[in-house]
C-alpha angles and dihedrals in degrees: 000000000000133000147103138235122207124197119201133177115235113174109303093340137076116227114210117201114193123190125175126177098175127039135148113262118282137022121322130195111244123197148156109239129205100244137042096210105132096175117118131034123317099000088284094148093062088091124217132317117309116247125179097195139046118321112285141159127272117271146151134307124299095281090058117112095207125087112286145161118259088242097052106115101165121225136332129201140154118260129236112313090016092294108181118260113241127173140150123214128191118214106196125216095013136122119220089228088065087068100049110117094016123106145236116223135193116206131211097238139042119278110240088205092235093298100102130103095241126113091242097043091101094048108034106003088246087276097156129216124003105247101173135017140173136185118243109238143151127290091193132064093207121093111233135193121250096044101308101305111177127231111296122201094174109120089210092061133037118339114261116261088228111036119232098023121139146145112218099110140016090256094049091048091051091048089051091055091050090056090054092062110123094014121125112278091238091058091046091053093045095051096041092048094050094046090046090057092044091053091045090052089060098032094106090061106054141017089227091061092050091051092048090050090054091051092054093043092055091046093051090052090056090051091053089059092056 
């Protein structure tokens, strides 16, 4: 199994970008769990599904209209010909700092979204064993206001901390790094790291994204030597 999940603050919501290139065949339940304790066998100490509000039953992903846990993200699977899985979720009224130290877990079986006949359908979606887990942590060394939201160059969200920065092509990535000249090294690292992961998230789609990712990767290596 191979993939990554990026959490970003956008206004009062957290946007979750999931990207998997390797998964076992079939559908797999995918959730945010309360704890990030990976000790023990099978990620069993990660507790149950994370929920930010009053106690409720298990349900579908964020666009579902039925009751659900905040951490219920539905199912993931590779597409035809092992096409990578890529999806973005929006968790409303949540701060990214609320998720630090929690975990994301992939299950062995499909999530029935709380609609199945099983005893655990309303708690876990009858998703089976926990076959992969990871702790949610920072990708930036710099402390940020608003719960650690990373740099955001999306015009629909917060304004970028350095205007005109972006990541869609090699040239745009290079222009971004020029605009960072003279900025604090922590800010340089934060912006370059976030844009690297954004480019990486789309790298399977276009050559331009792969080239942009390489530009940011090389730049981050130079920062590590300083």
